[in-house]
N, C-alpha and C positions, 0 to 999 in steps of 0.2 A: 152563328147568330141564332137568336131565338126566333122560332118559327120557320126556320130554314129546314128543308128536308136533307138529310145526309145523302151523300152522293157516293156511289161505288166506282166512280170513274177513276181511273189511274191517271196520275198527273202526266201530261205529255212530256216528251223529252225536252229537256232545258227548263222546264218549269218545276220538276220535282226536287225536293231537297233530300238529302241523304236520310233525314229522320222520316220523311214520308215514305221512302222506299224500303227502309231496313227497320224502322221502329226505333233506332238510336242515331244520335248525331256522331259524326266521325270527321276526322281530319287525316292528313297523310300519315300521321303517327300511328293511328289506329287501323290503317290498312295493312300494316305490317305487324308481325308478332311483338310481343313485349320485349324490349331490349335490342331489337333488330333495326339497323340504320342503313338507308340507302347511302352509298358513297359514290361520289362523282369522281371519275378519272379522267383529267383534262388530256392525257397523252392519247388515249384512244376514243375520247368522248363518249364514254360508257357509264352506266351506273352498275354497282355491284353490291350485293348483300350476301351474307353467309347466314344460312338458315340453320336454326337449331332444331333439329328433327323432332324433339319432344313438344315443341310449340304448335305446328301445323304442317299439313301436307305440302309437298313441293308444288303441286297444281294450285292450291289455294295461295301460296306464296308468290308464285308467278303472277297471278291475277291481281294480287294486291300490290305487287311491286310495279307492274306495268301501269296500272291505275294511277299510282303515286308518281311515276314518271309523266304520265300523260296529263297529270292534274285533272283527273275525271273519275266519276264515280264507277266502281267496278261493274255496275248494272248497265252501263252505257257501252261497256266493250262488248264486241261479239263473243259468243261462246268459244271457251278455250278449245272445246271438242272439234271445232271447225279448223284448228291448227293442228292438233295433236290430241290423242286419246288421254285425257287426264288420268284414268286408272292405269294406264300403262306407263305413263310418266311416274306416277308415284311408286308403282311395282319396280320399275327399272332400278331406283335407288333405295328401295325398301331394305331392311336387314335380311339376311340370308336366313334360311330355315334354322340354322344354328344359332341366330341371333347376333351374328357378326355383321359389322358395318362394311359396306362395300367400299373397296379401296381404289377402284378405277372406273371409268366410264364417263361418257360425255355425251350429251345430245343437243342439237341445235335445231330451232325451228323459228318460224316467222309468226308474230302475233301482234295484232293491232298496230301496224306499221313499224314494228321494231323486230330485230333479231335478237332472239333469247338464247342464251347458252347456259345449260345446267350441267355441273359435274357432280361426281360422287362424292366430294368433299363437303357439299352442301352449299357451294357458291353458285349464285345466279347472276349472270351479266345480261344487261339489257343495252343494246346498241341500236342507235337509229338505223333504219333500213337505208340501204344504199341506192 
């Protein structure tokens, strides 16, 4: 409003909009890379997505997918590094020095009350914690 002094206070948890925190509005679709969709599997009550490695890193995709499943802003999640080293996760499934894609490998860890499974084929599974 006119005459009000700008404030540098960050909005408190629950009051902030995604636009205030990131500068851009988002919804569940923008948490994931373009063309990537979370699929729900009724049989094992999990969510699955296939990552296109050219779109974003695995660590960024994990945070976006878990935020979408939890229906929360990614900034509301605790840091991924408290569960797993994000650089190590990305490096584990990065192309080899010769430029080849990795054909095998799987890592499983807990993050924000979910069990996350990532495999070398680019599939990320998100299961509720047991």
